BAMIGU-143218 format. One line per 4 residues: number of its first residue (from 0); for each residue x, y, z of N, C-alpha, C. Coordinates in steps of 0.001 Angstrom, whole numbers, plus 500000, padded with zeros to 6 digits. Layout:
N
NUM = X,Y,Z,X,Y,Z,X,Y,Z; ...
This chain:
413
0 = 486866,520590,503667,487500,519372,503111,486693,518146,503538; 486348,517330,502558,485527,516164,502885,486432,514978,503155; 487048,514970,504331,488057,513947,504603,487485,512639,505085; 486294,512629,505536,485757,511351,506015,484313,511230,505582
4 = 484129,511196,504253,482797,511305,503697,481969,510045,503837; 482572,508952,504257,481780,507739,504492,481284,507631,505913; 481749,508548,506735,481271,508582,508114,480566,509903,508335; 480242,510195,509603,479631,511485,509896,478191,511544,509477
8 = 477824,512669,508858,476424,512950,508592,475753,511886,507744; 476376,511541,506604,475702,510621,505694,475566,509230,506278; 476561,508803,507049,476449,507508,507711,475301,507531,508711; 475248,508608,509487,474170,508727,510462,472809,508767,509800
12 = 472716,509552,508710,471460,509642,507988,471070,508291,507416; 472073,507590,506828,471797,506271,506266,471296,505316,507322; 471910,505379,508496,471496,504487,509583,470059,504769,510004; 469698,506063,510088,468332,506412,510495,467328,505950,509455
16 = 467676,506121,508157,466765,505672,507108,466604,504159,507143; 467713,503462,507389,467653,502007,507464,466757,501562,508606; 466898,502207,509759,466061,501864,510902,464596,502107,510570; 464322,503242,509886,462942,503566,509536,462360,502509,508617
20 = 463144,502091,507604,462664,501077,506674,462396,499768,507406; 463297,499402,508313,463112,498152,509037,461878,498197,509927; 461616,499364,510515,460435,499489,511364,459170,499318,510533; 459192,499894,509313,457993,499845,508471,457775,498456,507898
24 = 458887,497838,507429,458719,496603,506676,459183,495360,507413; 459724,495531,508602,460324,494403,509297,459363,493271,509554; 458092,493582,509881,457143,492527,510227,456914,491581,509064; 456671,492156,507879,456380,491301,506731,457615,490530,506290
28 = 458784,491173,506368,460010,490482,505984,460293,489339,506947; 460083,489580,508241,460326,488525,509218,459441,487311,508952; 458198,487572,508567,457302,486474,508242,457843,485683,507053; 458366,486410,506037,458877,485743,504852,460125,484948,505171
32 = 460981,485497,506026,462202,484780,506391,461861,483494,507122; 460824,483567,507980,460387,482340,508660,459917,481315,507639; 459220,481813,506602,458756,480898,505560,459934,480287,504811; 460914,481137,504453,462082,480629,503730,462859,479663,504598
36 = 462986,479986,505881,463712,479107,506797,463041,477745,506885; 461696,477752,506851,460992,476472,506936,461247,475631,505698; 461572,476317,504568,461910,475599,503351,463359,475119,503373; 464141,475673,504301,465530,475258,504489,465690,474785,505929
40 = 465197,473610,506254,465088,473177,507652,466422,473002,508354; 467527,472987,507633,468820,472747,508271,469508,474029,508715; 468773,475143,508757,469412,476413,509093,469526,476621,510589; 468942,475747,511394,469069,475912,512842,470493,475608,513288
44 = 470937,476310,514322,472279,476101,514857,472356,474744,515552; 473435,474004,515253,473636,472737,515949,474292,472994,517291; 474220,472001,518144,474826,472144,519467,476339,472043,519329; 477026,473156,519578,478477,473152,519405,479171,473647,520661
48 = 478576,473340,521801,479137,473848,523054,480534,473322,523302; 480827,472123,522759,482155,471554,522965,483092,471826,521795; 482601,472596,520797,483425,472850,519616,483467,474335,519292; 483511,475163,520333,483468,476599,520116,484686,477115,519366
52 = 485798,476365,519429,487012,476814,518768,487126,476280,517344; 486082,475598,516853,486111,475070,515501,485056,475766,514652; 485360,475886,513369,484406,476489,512445,483328,475464,512107; 482084,475883,512277,480961,474981,512009,480515,475140,510553
56 = 481162,474385,509661,480930,474570,508230,479509,474209,507818; 478905,473256,508476,477514,472924,508138,476607,474116,508423; 476809,474738,509579,475995,475909,509914,476213,477046,508923; 477483,477239,508550,477789,478303,507592,477112,478027,506259
60 = 477205,476817,505792,476598,476453,504510,475086,476659,504544; 474450,476241,505636,473006,476424,505760,472636,477903,505812; 473440,478674,506538,473165,480110,506648,473318,480797,505290; 474299,480395,504539,474501,480982,503211,473318,480675,502293
64 = 472814,479441,502377,471629,479100,501580,470450,479986,501962; 470292,480235,503256,469211,481100,503716,469398,482521,503195; 470615,483051,503320,470882,484406,502837,470637,484516,501340; 471066,483509,500605,470865,483523,499154,469375,483556,498813
68 = 468585,482782,499548,467138,482761,499296,466505,484116,499578; 466919,484752,500672,466379,486073,501012,466788,487095,499956; 468044,487044,499519,468510,487970,498490,467745,487755,497195; 467554,486491,496801,466812,486200,495580,465403,486788,495622
72 = 464795,486754,496806,463416,487204,496906,463275,488718,497046; 464252,489372,497704,464056,490780,498058,465029,491766,497414; 466234,491338,497068,467222,492318,496627,466786,492975,495326; 466874,494306,495282,466320,495084,494179,467044,494842,492860
76 = 468358,494761,492895,469146,494700,491668,469420,493253,491247; 469875,493127,489989,470314,491815,489524,471597,491431,490260; 471792,490146,490464,472940,489662,491217,473779,488747,490336; 475096,489002,490359,476020,488094,489702,476458,487067,490747
80 = 475923,485873,490626,476154,484871,491664,477633,484508,491815; 478406,484677,490758,479833,484340,490871,480549,485287,491835; 479968,486483,492052,480586,487429,492996,480402,486985,494447; 479406,486131,494697,479166,485674,496062,480401,484974,496637
84 = 480998,484096,495825,482150,483338,496322,483289,484261,496718; 483625,485202,495838,484714,486132,496146,484394,486936,497399; 483137,487322,497545,482736,488082,498732,482903,487270,500013; 482589,485985,499941,482743,485110,501107,484216,484995,501497
88 = 485069,484781,500493,486498,484619,500788,487107,485922,501309; 486703,487035,500704,487228,488322,501162,486781,488608,502600; 485518,488284,502900,485015,488491,504255,485709,487598,505265; 486000,486369,504851,486694,485414,505719,488051,485973,506144
92 = 488808,486507,505174,490132,487059,505476,489994,488391,506227; 488999,489195,505863,488799,490486,506536,488489,490310,508015; 487912,489159,508380,487568,488917,509784,488801,488826,510674; 489990,488703,510065,491223,488715,510857,491451,490078,511512
96 = 490832,491102,510949,491019,492446,511494,492384,493029,511180; 493083,492449,510204,494418,492919,509808,494301,493627,508466; 494549,494931,508417,494384,495656,507151,495368,495236,506069; 496407,494493,506436,497412,494095,505455,497187,492688,504919
100 = 496248,491949,505478,495930,490612,504975,494736,490705,504047; 494878,490146,502854,493883,490350,501810,493737,489107,500944; 492509,488845,500496,492258,487821,499492,492210,488487,498123; 492948,487931,497163,492964,488467,495804,492205,487539,494871
104 = 491261,488094,494126,490661,487334,493040,491737,487096,491981; 491443,486246,491021,492443,485959,489981,492810,487228,489212; 491833,488077,488966,492098,489331,488256,492975,490256,489094; 492677,490358,490375,493464,491213,491264,494886,490692,491422
108 = 495008,489368,491503,496333,488761,491651,497188,489006,490412; 496567,488883,489263,497284,489145,488017,497775,490590,487969; 496908,491522,488391,497292,492941,488402,498423,493189,489393; 498379,492510,490544,499423,492677,491550,500772,492205,491022
112 = 500798,491044,490391,502044,490516,489845,502569,491397,488722; 501659,491946,487962,502027,492851,486875,502738,494081,487420; 502194,494635,488503,502774,495832,489104,504159,495557,489667; 504337,494392,490309,505621,494091,490931,506720,493912,489894
116 = 506329,493612,488651,507325,493505,487586,507684,494871,487021; 506932,495903,487458,507290,497269,487089,506604,497802,485856; 505719,497016,485230,505016,497475,484036,503538,497121,484176; 502653,498076,483889,501220,497811,483939,500493,498851,483092
120 = 499197,498667,482933,498389,499615,482178,497483,500353,483164; 497727,501631,483322,496965,502403,484304,497142,503891,484088; 497023,504665,485177,497042,506122,485054,498374,506718,485487; 499244,505927,486137,500564,506411,486489,500603,507290,487721
124 = 500374,506684,488872,500432,507444,490129,500685,506490,491280; 501405,506981,492269,501570,506235,493516,500469,506649,494473; 499778,505666,495065,498701,505978,496000,498903,505188,497282; 498338,505695,498369,498362,504935,499621,497011,505049,500307
128 = 496842,504260,501367,495565,504226,502080,495807,504377,503569; 495069,505289,504179,495124,505449,505626,494423,504251,506258; 495159,503487,507059,494619,502255,507628,493461,502537,508585; 493489,503674,509255,492438,504001,510233,491147,504459,509569
132 = 491270,505325,508539,490076,505916,507927,489663,505245,506630; 490577,504506,506001,490282,503897,504708,490397,504855,503548; 490778,506099,503807,490883,507109,502751,492096,506827,501873; 491900,506915,500560,492952,506646,499581,493434,507968,498993
136 = 494732,508175,499037,495318,509462,498681,496392,509293,497612; 496454,510264,496720,497536,510318,495740,498806,510767,496457; 499838,509925,496435,501128,510325,496992,501881,511154,495977; 501969,510623,494752,502669,511359,493704,502303,510796,492342
140 = 501813,511629,491423,501629,511165,490050,502970,511180,489311; 503182,510185,488428,504418,510158,487651,504363,511277,486608; 505441,512002,486463,505435,513171,485563,505263,512757,484108; 505514,511492,483791,505343,511022,482411,504000,510321,482206
144 = 503157,510315,483245,501918,509539,483180,500682,510382,482928; 499571,509737,482552,498326,510450,482248,497688,511136,483450; 497868,510606,484669,497287,511256,485850,497876,512659,486024; 499178,512778,485843,499837,514080,485933,499341,515006,484826
148 = 499221,514461,483627,498772,515269,482494,497360,515803,482705; 496527,515046,483425,495147,515478,483676,495012,516350,484937; 496136,516614,485608,496114,517580,486701,496043,517025,488102; 496244,515706,488298,496262,515161,489655,497451,515717,490430
152 = 497233,515920,491733,498264,516488,492592,498478,515621,493826; 499664,515680,494429,499871,514990,495706,498859,515477,496742; 498308,514541,497492,497323,514893,498516,495877,514806,498054; 495648,514684,496743,494282,514480,496255,493728,513175,496807
156 = 492474,513209,497241,491806,512008,497759,490983,511376,496645; 491173,510079,496426,490352,509371,495445,489005,509068,496097; 487982,509748,495609,486642,509667,496190,485806,508572,495516; 485769,508599,494189,484996,507602,493443,485784,507135,492226
160 = 485551,505879,491861,486071,505325,490612,484886,504773,489836; 484685,505301,488646,483528,504923,487815,482217,505070,488586; 482102,506161,489336,480857,506483,490027,480649,505803,491364; 481549,504910,491786,481399,504191,493053,482421,504683,494074
164 = 481935,504981,495289,482839,505417,496347,483799,504288,496701; 485048,504665,496981,486073,503646,497219,486726,503749,498598; 486357,504732,499381,486922,504816,500731,486572,503560,501531; 487579,502977,502163,487363,501777,502966,487488,500487,502191
168 = 487490,500547,500857,487685,499352,500044,489178,499050,499992; 489524,497767,499988,490929,497380,499985,491674,498068,498844; 492864,498560,499150,493634,499344,498194,493901,498581,496906; 494226,497300,497027,494527,496516,495823,493306,496398,494921
172 = 492119,496334,495518,490897,496261,494721,490650,497570,493985; 490911,498685,494659,490741,499995,494014,491732,500138,492867; 492976,499721,493101,493989,499770,492040,493529,498936,490849; 492939,497771,491132,492436,496915,490068,491331,497587,489262
176 = 490505,498398,489915,489441,499112,489202,490011,500225,488329; 491083,500836,488786,491683,501939,488035,492431,501415,486817; 493103,500286,486957,493823,499706,485828,492845,499138,484816; 493325,498924,483610,492475,498352,482575,493199,498295,481249
180 = 492500,497886,480198,493132,497751,478883,493702,499083,478389; 494812,498988,477719,495451,500190,477172,494524,500879,476183; 494455,502198,476270,493634,502971,475357,492239,503278,475875; 491817,502595,476958,490519,502905,477556,490672,504041,478568
184 = 489558,504554,479057,489565,505625,480048,488934,505150,481341; 489332,505762,482447,488685,505519,483725,488264,506882,484288; 487048,506932,484829,486534,508169,485397,486782,508161,486902; 487585,509090,487348,487965,509177,488752,487524,510527,489307
188 = 486858,510501,490458,486489,511744,491138,487380,511904,492362; 487962,513088,492488,488892,513350,493577,488385,514498,494442; 488797,514496,495681,488561,515612,496590,489889,516317,496810; 489846,517635,496761,491073,518415,496907,490859,519508,497947
192 = 491865,519697,498758,491786,520728,499796,491473,522084,499170; 490571,522809,499825,490159,524155,499406,489278,524153,498155; 488869,522967,497676,487907,522888,496567,486655,522236,497123; 485520,522923,497011,484306,522491,497716,483645,521260,497106
196 = 483758,521078,495789,483086,519969,495128,484099,518965,494572; 483690,517707,494419,484583,516724,493809,484983,517137,492393; 486190,516803,492012,486701,517091,490675,486686,515790,489878; 485975,515785,488759,485901,514587,487921,486935,514614,486815
200 = 487665,513518,486666,488710,513439,485648,488549,512153,484834; 488483,512312,483519,488554,511160,482628,490026,510961,482281; 490589,509856,482752,492029,509646,482613,492281,508440,481715; 493035,508616,480637,493330,507468,479768,494289,506491,480442
204 = 494103,505232,480155,495019,504202,480645,496111,503983,479591; 497337,503984,480075,498463,503762,479181,499419,502755,479799; 500316,502260,479000,501366,501385,479516,502270,502217,480414; 502370,501782,481662,503161,502526,482642,504386,501693,483012
208 = 505536,502242,482792,506764,501625,483267,507168,502384,484522; 507014,501723,485663,507213,502396,486941,508672,502844,487069; 508903,504141,487246,510276,504635,487375,510792,504396,488793; 511175,503150,489082,511567,502839,490452,512913,503459,490835
212 = 513732,503781,489853,515024,504417,490115,515236,505583,489141; 515605,506718,489681,516088,507845,488881,517372,508332,489534; 518329,508732,488722,519569,509213,489324,520240,510262,488441; 521064,511084,489078,521790,512150,488392,522917,512634,489297
216 = 523750,513497,488755,524797,514143,489543,524391,515589,489780; 524395,515998,491046,523996,517365,491402,525137,518053,492147; 525063,519353,492198,526077,520147,492910,527497,519795,492463; 527623,519477,491192,528949,519228,490641,529436,517815,490769
220 = 529363,517240,491980,529947,515895,492151,529255,515047,493215; 527972,515273,493446,527212,514470,494411,526181,513634,493657; 526190,512331,493894,525197,511461,493279,523857,511557,493994; 522795,511569,493208,521443,511680,493773,520582,510579,493166
224 = 520108,509644,494018,519301,508507,493572,517925,508575,494230; 516882,508546,493415,515509,508488,493926,514993,507064,493729; 514541,506439,494809,513946,505100,494741,512470,505238,495098; 511590,504901,494166,510158,505082,494398,509481,503833,494949
228 = 510029,502640,494637,509492,501376,495141,510606,500343,495144; 510403,499259,495896,511348,498148,495905,510706,496965,495191; 510876,496926,493867,510309,495859,493063,511419,494958,492543; 511044,493950,491774,512030,493036,491202,513043,493787,490348
232 = 512553,494709,489530,513436,495411,488598,514325,496433,489295; 513995,496773,490549,514718,497842,491237,516135,497430,491607; 516359,496151,491864,517672,495683,492315,518741,496016,491280; 518521,495617,490037,519509,495891,488982,519602,497386,488708
236 = 518453,498070,488706,518471,499508,488463,519314,500226,489512; 519198,499800,490763,519959,500437,491840,521449,500158,491685; 521805,498903,491430,523218,498546,491261,523819,499333,490096; 523087,499408,488992,523579,500151,487833,523770,501630,488165
240 = 522842,502192,488943,522933,503610,489308,524158,503872,490176; 524352,503021,491193,525503,503205,492086,526806,503034,491314; 526868,502008,490458,528086,501769,489677,528378,502938,488740; 527343,503442,488087,527528,504560,487152,528006,505811,487876
244 = 527392,506112,489013,527798,507294,489775,529211,507132,490322; 529533,505905,490744,530871,505645,491274,531925,505824,490182; 531574,505430,488964,532517,505581,487844,532775,507048,487514; 531836,507906,487911,531994,509345,487695,532733,510013,488852
248 = 533171,509189,489810,533948,509648,490962,533197,510704,491781; 531908,510400,492076,531152,511318,492929,531735,511296,494337; 531522,512379,495058,532067,512474,496414,531204,511748,497440; 529963,511435,497095,529033,510738,497975,527686,510645,497280
252 = 526736,509942,497898,525418,509815,497277,524313,510132,498286; 523259,510749,497760,522025,510982,498503,520990,510013,497953; 520391,509190,498814,519374,508221,498410,518036,508699,498948; 517127,509007,498054,515846,509629,498405,514754,508563,498475
256 = 514298,508268,499692,513214,507303,499907,511920,507989,500333; 511824,509274,500155,510595,509982,500537,509427,509469,499697; 508310,509211,500354,507083,508730,499717,507225,507328,499118; 508261,506596,499494,508435,505226,499007,507680,504282,499934
260 = 506615,503612,499430,505779,502777,500300,506362,501421,500631; 507488,501059,500020,508102,499768,500330,508121,498855,499138; 507926,497570,499390,507958,496598,498307,508455,495247,498780; 509333,494648,498002,509750,493269,498223,510938,493184,499172
264 = 510822,492293,500155,511872,492133,501156,513182,491682,500526; 513105,490699,499630,514355,490202,499038,515043,491256,498181; 514264,492173,497601,514855,493246,496803,515639,494215,497679; 515054,494634,498798,515752,495596,499650,517002,494974,500263
268 = 516961,493683,500589,518148,493014,501148,519288,493026,500139; 518989,492717,498880,520012,492721,497831,520563,494125,497597; 519721,495130,497742,520171,496513,497528,521046,496992,498686; 520673,496644,499905,521508,496982,501056,522868,496291,500940
272 = 522871,495075,500371,524107,494312,500201,525122,495062,499337; 524641,495960,498488,525558,496763,497653,526258,497843,498473; 525731,498135,499672,526243,499250,500470,527114,498779,501627; 526666,497741,502349,527378,497329,503571,528188,496057,503326
276 = 529094,495758,504254,529844,494513,504196,528939,493354,504604; 529506,492157,504575,528751,490982,504999,528182,491206,506398; 526944,490791,506585,526359,490924,507910,524848,490884,507873; 524260,490903,509035,522804,490848,509171,522171,492127,508651
280 = 521163,491980,507810,520402,493134,507309,519131,493300,508129; 518381,492233,508269,517100,492278,508961,516767,490855,509394; 515997,490722,510466,515499,489392,510826,514021,489482,511150; 513340,488362,510977,511902,488303,511231,511623,487256,512299
284 = 510521,487436,512999,510046,486453,513965,508561,486223,513746; 508162,484949,513677,506748,484640,513497,506069,484465,514847; 504817,484037,514838,504051,483953,516080,504571,482873,517023; 505368,481951,516497,505946,480905,517329,507360,481245,517794
288 = 507794,482467,517478,509128,482889,517882,510232,482393,516968; 509856,481772,515842,510865,481292,514896,511526,482488,514219; 512842,482496,514252,513600,483624,513711,514237,483238,512376; 514105,484130,511406,514773,483957,510118,515576,485219,509821
292 = 516813,485021,509399,517709,486149,509158,517948,486342,507665; 518050,487607,507283,518422,487962,505917,519756,488701,506007; 520753,488186,505284,522106,488707,505429,522657,489274,504129; 523524,490268,504279,524335,490735,503167,525481,489750,502992
296 = 525768,489378,501752,526806,488371,501504,527993,488934,500729; 527828,490149,500219,528891,490782,499437,529958,491337,500385; 531217,491030,500124,532284,491500,501014,532662,492958,500769; 532221,493520,499631,532532,494919,499335,531672,495857,500171
300 = 532190,497050,500377,531451,498076,501115,531568,499395,500373; 530452,500107,500256,530505,501426,499634,531165,502380,500626; 532270,502975,500208,533118,503687,501170,533035,505212,501062; 531970,505712,500452,531798,507161,500370,530590,507583,501206
304 = 530492,508871,501555,529375,509333,502392,528014,509082,501745; 527062,508709,502583,525683,508475,502123,524723,509195,503061; 523747,509859,502466,522612,510410,503211,521346,509774,502645; 520496,509230,503527,519219,508647,503117,518097,509563,503590
308 = 517240,509962,502662,516131,510868,502980,514835,510072,503146; 514099,510331,504238,512835,509647,504510,511777,510661,504944; 510508,510230,504894,509413,511036,505458,508315,510102,505960; 507181,510656,506311,506099,509872,506902,505465,508866,505968
312 = 505736,508956,504660,505232,507976,503697,506274,506925,503339; 507441,506987,503947,508474,505958,503733,508138,504780,504643; 507842,503641,504044,507322,502528,504847,507979,501209,504469; 507858,500248,505388,508187,498846,505138,509616,498675,504632
316 = 509799,498285,503359,511136,498060,502826,511992,499316,502912; 511388,500481,502787,512135,501736,502942,512718,501847,504343; 511957,501383,505330,512416,501449,506718,513495,500418,506997; 513429,499274,506311,514506,498296,506427,515799,498888,505861
320 = 515687,499503,504695,516860,500106,504050,517476,501180,504952; 516643,502138,505377,517151,503237,506204,517627,502738,507567; 516858,501835,508174,517201,501340,509509,518496,500545,509530; 518708,499736,508488,519938,498947,508420,521156,499851,508282
324 = 521090,500812,507367,522222,501714,507185,522464,502562,508430; 521382,502879,509143,521534,503627,510398,522193,502752,511465; 521778,501500,511549,522366,500575,512523,523869,500394,512294; 524264,500295,511035,525666,500087,510699,526450,501403,510594
328 = 525779,502506,510880,526396,503830,510757,527009,504014,509377; 526320,503450,508370,526771,503541,506985,526178,504745,506276; 525247,505448,506930,524603,506612,506334,524002,507481,507425; 523781,508738,507085,523001,509639,507914,521567,509626,507388
332 = 520612,509511,508282,519207,509510,507894,518649,510909,508129; 518020,511465,507105,517571,512866,507155,516117,512969,506725; 515372,513839,507393,513976,514088,507025,513073,514056,508235; 511956,513335,508123,511020,513177,509232,510788,511697,509502
336 = 510209,511394,510651,510023,510002,511064,509236,509229,510009; 509650,507982,509776,509014,507142,508766,507670,506600,509249; 506991,505863,508379,505605,505438,508596,505437,504510,509791; 506312,503516,509927,506211,502558,511033,505466,501291,510683
340 = 505796,500680,509545,505209,499380,509175,506308,498329,509291; 506294,497606,510401,507346,496649,510678,506862,495222,510662; 505882,494910,509817,505375,493543,509702,505527,493072,508263; 505638,491761,508127,505937,491163,506830,504721,490383,506339
344 = 504395,490578,505058,503322,489806,504440,503907,488831,503427; 503255,487717,503301,503619,486729,502287,502440,486537,501363; 502719,486488,500068,501664,486233,499087,501695,484754,498735; 500598,484070,499010,500499,482629,498782,499545,482399,497614
348 = 500065,481889,496520,499209,481616,495360,498412,480344,495619; 497167,480351,495185,496254,479232,495389,496002,478518,494061; 495554,477270,494098,495457,476469,492866,494553,477062,491783; 493589,477899,492154,492659,478445,491159,493095,479822,490652
352 = 494395,480132,490801,494976,481401,490332,494539,482611,491151; 493944,482364,492308,493714,483433,493267,494896,483428,494248; 494865,484315,495217,495998,484371,496146,495564,484959,497475; 496371,484693,498480,496165,485231,499816,497425,485980,500235
356 = 497264,487239,500567,498361,487991,501181,498083,488030,502675; 499030,487543,503460,498775,487395,504886,500002,487810,505690; 499758,488470,506797,500834,488876,507695,501375,487643,508407; 502686,487416,508273,503270,486187,508813,504293,486443,509911
360 = 504836,487656,509971,505896,487876,510949,506122,489372,511161; 506935,489665,512148,507362,491036,512412,508854,491101,512120; 509298,492243,511556,510724,492336,511284,511408,493288,512256; 512692,493049,512424,513533,493852,513312,514811,494230,512567
364 = 515304,495417,512835,516553,495837,512215,517707,495023,512784; 518879,495200,512208,520052,494419,512620,520332,494535,514116; 520030,495682,514696,520252,495888,516127,519036,495511,516970; 518060,494873,516337,516901,494391,517092,515825,495429,517324
368 = 515819,496491,516538,514802,497527,516723,513475,497117,516088; 512408,497262,516834,511051,497032,516348,510516,498374,515863; 510219,498482,514572,509771,499771,514028,508261,499834,513857; 507544,498721,514104,506109,498722,513818,505369,499671,514753
372 = 504679,500627,514163,503972,501640,514934,504893,502683,515530; 506179,502577,515235,507171,503487,515810,507876,504290,514726; 508351,503589,513699,509053,504236,512612,510538,504392,512877; 511225,504900,511864,512653,505209,511959,512791,506712,512207
376 = 513448,507059,513292,513681,508477,513596,514939,508933,512865; 514877,510038,512139,516056,510496,511401,517150,511014,512326; 518396,510924,511868,519505,511530,512606,519436,513056,512522; 518960,513520,511371,518815,514962,511146,517354,515208,510795
380 = 516622,515823,511699,515183,516024,511480,514944,517378,510824; 514255,517345,509679,513914,518566,508968,512644,518318,508167; 511657,519166,508348,510362,519052,507676,510435,519743,506320; 509760,519156,505313,509664,519819,504016,508834,521087,504164
384 = 509274,522154,503521,508539,523416,503587,507084,523199,503163; 506163,523794,503903,504732,523545,503711,504270,523821,502289; 504768,524880,501674,504302,525261,500333,504757,524277,499253; 505672,523362,499603,506173,522402,498628,505400,521088,498642
388 = 504591,520865,499668,503969,519546,499857,502923,519198,498803; 502382,520182,498115,501375,519931,497081,501974,519923,495677; 503279,520128,495574,503922,520168,494270,504312,518763,493817; 504132,518507,492514,504574,517242,491946,506056,517308,491627
392 = 506476,518410,491057,507877,518611,490703,508439,519727,491579; 509481,519396,492330,510119,520382,493199,511542,520586,492690; 511861,521813,492347,513216,522116,491878,514218,521846,492995; 515377,521337,492613,516394,521001,493615,516724,522186,494516
396 = 516812,523355,493918,517243,524522,494691,516204,524986,495712; 514926,524621,495506,513903,525015,496481,513541,523885,497445; 514063,522692,497220,513806,521549,498092,514695,521673,499330; 514118,522191,500413,514938,522476,501605,515516,521210,502238
400 = 514797,520075,502128,515341,518823,502664,516548,518360,501840; 516427,518430,500519,517536,518043,499663,518738,518960,499880; 518485,520240,500034,519585,521176,500256,520316,520863,501566; 519554,520442,502580,520181,520062,503842,520993,518774,503674
404 = 520494,517855,502842,521229,516625,502570,522545,516924,501851; 522505,517867,500933,523736,518268,500225,524758,518841,501207; 524300,519700,502105,525205,520264,503108,525807,519159,503985; 524962,518168,504324,525426,517084,505188,526495,516246,504479
408 = 526262,515920,503198,527265,515169,502436,528594,515903,502436; 528564,517202,502246,529798,517988,502164,530555,517986,503494; 529820,517917,504603,530497,517857,505899,531086,516488,506181; 530590,515458,505470,531042,514086,505682,532221,513726,504783
412 = 532521,514553,503806,533580,514230,502851,534940,514170,503542
């Protein structure tokens, strides 16, 4: 399995080749850089011994001019100069060392807003990125989408998009490359366990309506709600699902948050408000210790048994949902420990239609629990059977976690 193909042998080989090239050509290039520098006399560092905590914009500007001159003279390929600006801004934000803080170009920002509304043009799959390795993995293809039709499976690693490796590239940028005009195709190469070579797939882009809520009645009288994301449209979908199931006089509901990566804070707060009485849902604290509380305001309380299912891909808003209901003893949490993303990002739109997503605070459950790097521990721990983890569609009767949730609901009646 090629799980870390950007590191290891090829990285080492690349480094050795780079060193060899520099040894061979470094002398002549150094001479040229000295010549270019002499043509840009302001590239020397100014004395900033008393301003070490300030950004020296003059030095940066001079250095950029020098880099541009060297690139113009030596870089093999044609350069789109407009990409330089985006690269500078992305690098500026990346220097924070926070994998969740990102600069969005106008195109990326538009795609992000499109996704949060629940409709976009793409291949129809949920993906996530390992923060440590940068590897991007298919969590689940939508059964109505083109990715599923072309044979993508949970656990597939996205290796290349249109011939370019994407490991380590910001997830939103990769998503932007995969999306595109309706009716076009995108060529994606994936790595799959037990398959020695990358698998190339030409996948058509279609209008995707993200199925953030699915629900049904199972086992005769138990409501079953699957929430795939917490988007703007999810709030009404969830309320409608609970109301519809309640009108059918179900004995309780199972809420499935497995593989749910999270979403919008205000959406999850409104959804929790449908379940619990008035009270604190979650609070955040910023770097200055400023606390902001998000509260349920609805006086009604859902008075039937609830089981919430989570796993290691349940993150962020999913953990707020599960953690709040656990704090209020409004539900039993079942499955495996959640992801552990307990920090909040804010998307700040900029005047030129670009945007900055930046980590602004840490959140805590109603009882003050910090879940970042820790996760939500289930009340009932049960691992999904190994042979089911690669399946896109799992029948209810073979889903051992769901079957345990059904048993739990029946004991709570």
